[in-house]
MMTF fields as JSON, N, C-alpha, C and O atoms, coordinates in Angstrom:
{
  "mmtfVersion": "1.0.0",
  "mmtfProducer": "UNKNOWN",
  "numBonds": 263,
  "numAtoms": 264,
  "numGroups": 66,
  "numChains": 1,
  "numModels": 1,
  "chainsPerModel": [1],
  "groupsPerChain": [66],
  "chainIdList": ["A"],
  "bondAtomList": [4, 2, 8, 6, 12, 10, 16, 14, 20, 18, 24, 22, 28, 26, 32, 30, 36, 34, 40, 38, 44, 42, 48, 46, 52, 50, 56, 54, 60, 58, 64, 62, 68, 66, 72, 70, 76, 74, 80, 78, 84, 82, 88, 86, 92, 90, 96, 94, 100, 98, 104, 102, 108, 106, 112, 110, 116, 114, 120, 118, 124, 122, 128, 126, 132, 130, 136, 134, 140, 138, 144, 142, 148, 146, 152, 150, 156, 154, 160, 158, 164, 162, 168, 166, 172, 170, 176, 174, 180, 178, 184, 182, 188, 186, 192, 190, 196, 194, 200, 198, 204, 202, 208, 206, 212, 210, 216, 214, 220, 218, 224, 222, 228, 226, 232, 230, 236, 234, 240, 238, 244, 242, 248, 246, 252, 250, 256, 254, 260, 258],
  "bondOrderList": [1, 1, 1, 1, 1, 1, 1, 1, 1, 1, 1, 1, 1, 1, 1, 1, 1, 1, 1, 1, 1, 1, 1, 1, 1, 1, 1, 1, 1, 1, 1, 1, 1, 1, 1, 1, 1, 1, 1, 1, 1, 1, 1, 1, 1, 1, 1, 1, 1, 1, 1, 1, 1, 1, 1, 1, 1, 1, 1, 1, 1, 1, 1, 1, 1],
  "groupList": [{"groupName": "MET", "atomNameList": ["N", "CA", "C", "O"], "elementList": ["N", "C", "C", "O"], "formalChargeList": [0, 0, 0, 0], "bondAtomList": [1, 0, 2, 1, 3, 2], "bondOrderList": [1, 1, 2], "singleLetterCode": "M", "chemCompType": "L-PEPTIDE LINKING"}, {"groupName": "VAL", "atomNameList": ["N", "CA", "C", "O"], "elementList": ["N", "C", "C", "O"], "formalChargeList": [0, 0, 0, 0], "bondAtomList": [1, 0, 2, 1, 3, 2], "bondOrderList": [1, 1, 2], "singleLetterCode": "V", "chemCompType": "L-PEPTIDE LINKING"}, {"groupName": "ASP", "atomNameList": ["N", "CA", "C", "O"], "elementList": ["N", "C", "C", "O"], "formalChargeList": [0, 0, 0, 0], "bondAtomList": [1, 0, 2, 1, 3, 2], "bondOrderList": [1, 1, 2], "singleLetterCode": "D", "chemCompType": "L-PEPTIDE LINKING"}, {"groupName": "LYS", "atomNameList": ["N", "CA", "C", "O"], "elementList": ["N", "C", "C", "O"], "formalChargeList": [0, 0, 0, 0], "bondAtomList": [1, 0, 2, 1, 3, 2], "bondOrderList": [1, 1, 2], "singleLetterCode": "K", "chemCompType": "L-PEPTIDE LINKING"}, {"groupName": "GLU", "atomNameList": ["N", "CA", "C", "O"], "elementList": ["N", "C", "C", "O"], "formalChargeList": [0, 0, 0, 0], "bondAtomList": [1, 0, 2, 1, 3, 2], "bondOrderList": [1, 1, 2], "singleLetterCode": "E", "chemCompType": "L-PEPTIDE LINKING"}, {"groupName": "THR", "atomNameList": ["N", "CA", "C", "O"], "elementList": ["N", "C", "C", "O"], "formalChargeList": [0, 0, 0, 0], "bondAtomList": [1, 0, 2, 1, 3, 2], "bondOrderList": [1, 1, 2], "singleLetterCode": "T", "chemCompType": "L-PEPTIDE LINKING"}, {"groupName": "ARG", "atomNameList": ["N", "CA", "C", "O"], "elementList": ["N", "C", "C", "O"], "formalChargeList": [0, 0, 0, 0], "bondAtomList": [1, 0, 2, 1, 3, 2], "bondOrderList": [1, 1, 2], "singleLetterCode": "R", "chemCompType": "L-PEPTIDE LINKING"}, {"groupName": "ILE", "atomNameList": ["N", "CA", "C", "O"], "elementList": ["N", "C", "C", "O"], "formalChargeList": [0, 0, 0, 0], "bondAtomList": [1, 0, 2, 1, 3, 2], "bondOrderList": [1, 1, 2], "singleLetterCode": "I", "chemCompType": "L-PEPTIDE LINKING"}, {"groupName": "LEU", "atomNameList": ["N", "CA", "C", "O"], "elementList": ["N", "C", "C", "O"], "formalChargeList": [0, 0, 0, 0], "bondAtomList": [1, 0, 2, 1, 3, 2], "bondOrderList": [1, 1, 2], "singleLetterCode": "L", "chemCompType": "L-PEPTIDE LINKING"}, {"groupName": "GLY", "atomNameList": ["N", "CA", "C", "O"], "elementList": ["N", "C", "C", "O"], "formalChargeList": [0, 0, 0, 0], "bondAtomList": [1, 0, 2, 1, 3, 2], "bondOrderList": [1, 1, 2], "singleLetterCode": "G", "chemCompType": "PEPTIDE LINKING"}, {"groupName": "SER", "atomNameList": ["N", "CA", "C", "O"], "elementList": ["N", "C", "C", "O"], "formalChargeList": [0, 0, 0, 0], "bondAtomList": [1, 0, 2, 1, 3, 2], "bondOrderList": [1, 1, 2], "singleLetterCode": "S", "chemCompType": "L-PEPTIDE LINKING"}, {"groupName": "PHE", "atomNameList": ["N", "CA", "C", "O"], "elementList": ["N", "C", "C", "O"], "formalChargeList": [0, 0, 0, 0], "bondAtomList": [1, 0, 2, 1, 3, 2], "bondOrderList": [1, 1, 2], "singleLetterCode": "F", "chemCompType": "L-PEPTIDE LINKING"}, {"groupName": "ALA", "atomNameList": ["N", "CA", "C", "O"], "elementList": ["N", "C", "C", "O"], "formalChargeList": [0, 0, 0, 0], "bondAtomList": [1, 0, 2, 1, 3, 2], "bondOrderList": [1, 1, 2], "singleLetterCode": "A", "chemCompType": "L-PEPTIDE LINKING"}, {"groupName": "TRP", "atomNameList": ["N", "CA", "C", "O"], "elementList": ["N", "C", "C", "O"], "formalChargeList": [0, 0, 0, 0], "bondAtomList": [1, 0, 2, 1, 3, 2], "bondOrderList": [1, 1, 2], "singleLetterCode": "W", "chemCompType": "L-PEPTIDE LINKING"}, {"groupName": "TYR", "atomNameList": ["N", "CA", "C", "O"], "elementList": ["N", "C", "C", "O"], "formalChargeList": [0, 0, 0, 0], "bondAtomList": [1, 0, 2, 1, 3, 2], "bondOrderList": [1, 1, 2], "singleLetterCode": "Y", "chemCompType": "L-PEPTIDE LINKING"}, {"groupName": "ASN", "atomNameList": ["N", "CA", "C", "O"], "elementList": ["N", "C", "C", "O"], "formalChargeList": [0, 0, 0, 0], "bondAtomList": [1, 0, 2, 1, 3, 2], "bondOrderList": [1, 1, 2], "singleLetterCode": "N", "chemCompType": "L-PEPTIDE LINKING"}, {"groupName": "GLN", "atomNameList": ["N", "CA", "C", "O"], "elementList": ["N", "C", "C", "O"], "formalChargeList": [0, 0, 0, 0], "bondAtomList": [1, 0, 2, 1, 3, 2], "bondOrderList": [1, 1, 2], "singleLetterCode": "Q", "chemCompType": "L-PEPTIDE LINKING"}],
  "groupTypeList": [0, 1, 2, 3, 4, 5, 6, 6, 4, 7, 8, 1, 9, 1, 9, 10, 1, 9, 8, 11, 1, 12, 1, 8, 8, 13, 1, 9, 12, 5, 14, 9, 15, 9, 9, 8, 5, 16, 5, 9, 12, 8, 12, 7, 1, 12, 12, 7, 1, 11, 11, 1, 8, 8, 0, 5, 9, 1, 9, 14, 13, 0, 12, 16, 16, 14],
  "groupIdList": [1, 2, 3, 4, 5, 6, 7, 8, 9, 10, 11, 12, 13, 14, 15, 16, 17, 18, 19, 20, 21, 22, 23, 24, 25, 26, 27, 28, 29, 30, 31, 32, 33, 34, 35, 36, 37, 38, 39, 40, 41, 42, 43, 44, 45, 46, 47, 48, 49, 50, 51, 52, 53, 54, 55, 56, 57, 58, 59, 60, 61, 62, 63, 64, 65, 66],
  "secStructList": [7, 7, 7, 2, 2, 2, 2, 2, 2, 2, 2, 2, 2, 2, 2, 2, 2, 2, 2, 2, 2, 2, 2, 2, 2, 2, 2, 2, 2, 2, 2, 7, 1, 1, 1, 7, 7, 2, 2, 2, 2, 2, 2, 2, 2, 2, 2, 2, 2, 2, 2, 2, 2, 2, 2, 2, 2, 2, 2, 2, 2, 2, 2, 2, 6, 7],
  "xCoordList": [4.028, 4.09, 2.778, 1.702, 2.865, 1.692, 1.255, 2.07, -0.048, -0.522, -0.634, -0.497, -0.883, -0.875, -1.931, -1.65, -3.129, -4.212, -3.911, -4.189, -3.345, -3.011, -1.917, -1.976, -0.925, 0.133, -0.44, -0.047, -1.372, -1.997, -2.775, -2.691, -3.53, -4.279, -3.348, -3.638, -2.232, -1.265, -0.67, -0.581, -0.266, 0.345, -0.627, -0.253, -1.867, -2.861, -3.152, -3.267, -3.272, -3.521, -2.371, -2.583, -1.157, 0.024, 0.186, 0.546, -0.07, 0.009, -1.005, -0.689, -2.214, -3.255, -2.9, -3.06, -2.422, -2.013, -0.8, -0.706, 0.12, 1.276, 0.864, 1.438, -0.129, -0.651, -1.265, -1.067, -2.01, -2.619, -1.547, -1.662, -0.521, 0.572, 1.274, 1.628, 1.475, 2.115, 1.256, 1.787, -0.046, -0.937, -0.878, -0.84, -0.87, -0.759, 0.564, 0.594, 1.646, 2.942, 2.936, 3.49, 2.318, 2.217, 1.4, 1.783, 0.284, -0.538, 0.262, 0.237, 0.961, 1.769, 2.856, 3.112, 3.501, 4.557, 4.001, 4.652, 2.813, 2.226, 1.565, 1.71, 0.841, 0.035, 0.519, -0.17, 1.662, 2.102, 3.177, 4.123, 3.074, 4.087, 3.89, 3.149, 4.532, 4.424, 3.126, 2.853, 2.341, 1.038, 0.111, 0.322, -0.888, -1.809, -2.831, -3.506, -2.942, -3.902, -5.301, -5.472, -6.288, -7.646, -7.732, -8.42, -7.05, -7.026, -6.359, -6.807, -5.299, -4.625, -5.511, -5.491, -6.299, -7.217, -8.267, -8.613, -8.775, -9.738, -9.083, -9.719, -7.817, -7.095, -6.912, -6.98, -6.683, -6.568, -7.895, -7.932, -8.988, -10.315, -10.578, -11.099, -10.225, -10.394, -9.537, -9.981, -8.328, -7.459, -8.058, -7.976, -8.662, -9.293, -10.496, -10.687, -11.306, -12.465, -11.992, -12.563, -10.946, -10.382, -9.916, -10.157, -9.249, -8.751, -9.897, -9.822, -10.941, -12.095, -12.735, -13.056, -12.924, -13.512, -12.586, -13.047, -11.283, -10.315, -10.366, -10.417, -10.352, -10.36, -11.689, -11.715, -12.793, -14.076, -14.025, -14.463, -13.486, -13.359, -12.422, -12.705, -11.322, -10.37, -11.011, -10.866, -11.719, -12.392, -13.437, -13.553, -14.203, -15.221, -14.566, -15.026, -13.491, -12.783, -12.227, -12.334, -11.637, -11.078, -12.174, -11.974, -13.321, -14.419, -14.93, -15.402, -14.844, -15.304, -14.314, -14.66, -13.099, -12.068, -12.269, -11.67, -13.096, -13.265, -14.555, -14.838],
  "yCoordList": [-33.353, -31.909, -31.271, -31.795, -30.155, -29.439, -28.442, -27.684, -28.45, -27.55, -26.113, -25.852, -25.2, -23.771, -23.379, -22.584, -23.918, -23.568, -24.023, -23.301, -25.216, -25.733, -24.893, -24.616, -24.487, -23.614, -22.293, -21.784, -21.735, -20.472, -20.638, -19.781, -21.723, -21.986, -22.123, -21.605, -22.822, -22.994, -21.649, -21.342, -20.848, -19.555, -18.609, -17.912, -18.578, -17.699, -18.155, -17.327, -19.454, -19.978, -19.705, -19.258, -19.971, -19.73, -18.237, -17.842, -17.415, -15.964, -15.46, -14.598, -15.988, -15.584, -15.998, -15.217, -17.214, -17.677, -16.885, -16.557, -16.58, -15.763, -14.38, -13.849, -13.796, -12.499, -12.596, -11.704, -13.665, -13.879, -13.998, -13.389, -14.772, -14.935, -13.598, -13.274, -12.824, -11.516, -10.586, -9.847, -10.619, -9.793, -10.234, -9.393, -11.552, -12.037, -11.613, -11.227, -11.685, -11.246, -9.753, -9.323, -8.975, -7.537, -7.239, -6.392, -7.93, -7.733, -8.11, -7.384, -9.225, -9.642, -8.642, -8.371, -8.087, -7.108, -5.777, -5.083, -5.425, -4.143, -4.177, -3.239, -5.256, -5.305, -6.341, -6.586, -6.949, -8.037, -7.68, -8.448, -6.555, -6.136, -6.881, -6.415, -8.018, -8.789, -9.552, -10.109, -9.594, -10.262, -9.536, -8.365, -10.213, -9.63, -8.759, -9.22, -7.512, -6.594, -6.857, -7.657, -6.176, -6.315, -5.824, -6.426, -4.759, -4.245, -5.249, -5.447, -5.879, -6.9, -8.099, -8.674, -8.481, -9.602, -9.281, -10.132, -8.057, -7.642, -7.615, -7.946, -7.223, -7.212, -8.633, -8.849, -9.601, -11.007, -11.493, -12.158, -11.155, -11.548, -10.903, -11.556, -9.639, -8.957, -9.618, -9.749, -10.032, -10.706, -12.035, -12.399, -12.765, -14.045, -13.817, -14.534, -12.814, -12.491, -12.075, -12.497, -11.246, -10.832, -12.042, -12.12, -12.984, -14.175, -15.023, -15.512, -15.194, -15.981, -15.31, -15.979, -13.994, -13.28, -13.314, -13.461, -13.177, -13.24, -14.602, -14.675, -15.669, -17.004, -17.285, -17.991, -16.743, -16.879, -16.184, -16.736, -14.968, -14.235, -14.922, -14.979, -15.436, -16.148, -17.402, -17.696, -18.137, -19.351, -19.051, -19.762, -17.986, -17.6, -17.173, -17.534, -16.405, -15.952, -17.141, -17.192, -18.094, -19.266, -20.1, -20.63, -20.208, -20.984, -20.349, -21.054, -19.027, -18.325, -18.42, -18.091, -18.863, -18.926, -20.079, -20.088, -21.043, -22.224, -22.214, -23.142],
  "zCoordList": [-27.674, -27.904, -27.472, -27.763, -26.785, -26.292, -27.357, -27.883, -27.671, -28.714, -28.2, -27.005, -29.12, -28.83, -27.802, -26.906, -27.915, -26.993, -25.57, -24.613, -25.429, -24.105, -23.462, -22.264, -24.237, -23.716, -23.237, -22.188, -24.006, -23.621, -22.321, -21.442, -22.184, -20.958, -19.753, -18.675, -19.943, -18.868, -18.468, -17.279, -19.444, -19.146, -18.457, -17.514, -18.92, -18.301, -16.879, -15.976, -16.671, -15.33, -14.383, -13.256, -14.832, -13.997, -13.732, -12.623, -14.724, -14.533, -13.52, -12.7, -13.57, -12.621, -11.199, -10.261, -11.041, -9.711, -9.228, -8.045, -10.124, -9.763, -9.288, -8.337, -9.948, -9.523, -8.14, -7.314, -7.869, -6.56, -5.48, -4.416, -5.75, -4.781, -4.546, -3.413, -5.611, -5.47, -4.604, -3.775, -4.792, -3.972, -2.518, -1.62, -2.268, -0.891, -0.25, 0.918, -1.005, -0.481, -0.17, 0.842, -1.029, -0.807, 0.451, 1.258, 0.611, 1.807, 3.051, 4.045, 3.006, 4.147, 4.484, 5.657, 3.46, 3.691, 4.188, 4.969, 3.742, 4.109, 5.484, 6.269, 5.774, 6.995, 8.001, 8.991, 7.787, 8.646, 9.637, 9.81, 10.289, 11.27, 12.584, 13.45, 12.744, 13.969, 14.103, 15.166, 13.092, 13.096, 12.148, 11.834, 11.704, 10.735, 11.461, 12.381, 11.047, 11.644, 11.08, 10.16, 11.642, 11.125, 9.685, 8.861, 9.389, 8.017, 7.091, 5.962, 7.558, 6.765, 6.509, 5.421, 7.521, 7.344, 6.297, 5.477, 6.321, 5.288, 3.912, 2.911, 3.864, 2.593, 2.057, 0.847, 2.944, 2.52, 1.955, 0.92, 2.643, 2.146, 0.788, -0.117, 0.64, -0.643, -1.725, -2.866, -1.385, -2.351, -2.786, -3.959, -1.847, -2.192, -3.103, -4.085, -2.77, -3.617, -5.01, -6.015, -5.066, -6.346, -7.15, -8.355, -6.485, -7.169, -7.72, -8.847, -6.94, -7.404, -8.611, -9.594, -8.547, -9.682, -10.899, -12.03, -10.663, -11.754, -12.451, -13.679, -11.665, -12.26, -12.959, -13.967, -12.441, -13.119, -14.474, -15.483, -14.486, -15.742, -16.725, -17.922, -16.229, -17.086, -17.662, -18.848, -16.816, -17.293, -18.343, -19.341, -18.113, -19.095, -20.404, -21.487, -20.292, -21.498, -22.274, -23.499, -21.562, -22.236, -22.913, -24.006, -22.259, -22.836, -24.118, -25.01, -24.225, -25.414, -26.575, -27.709, -26.305, -27.334, -28.309, -29.385, -27.952, -28.807, -29.548, -30.306]
}
């Protein structure tokens, strides 16, 4: 049986990755007309930076929970 804290960590992690994938899909749908434009490439880089900062914040928040 998985305890409450582990379930919360799994859900937060999966939710964060799901948000990242959703942002990538949105960027692809918005800027991917026959190929990725320069603006789309910058949007992908911004999405990656956002994901790294998000996961850093999530990790810090989780570490403070114990």
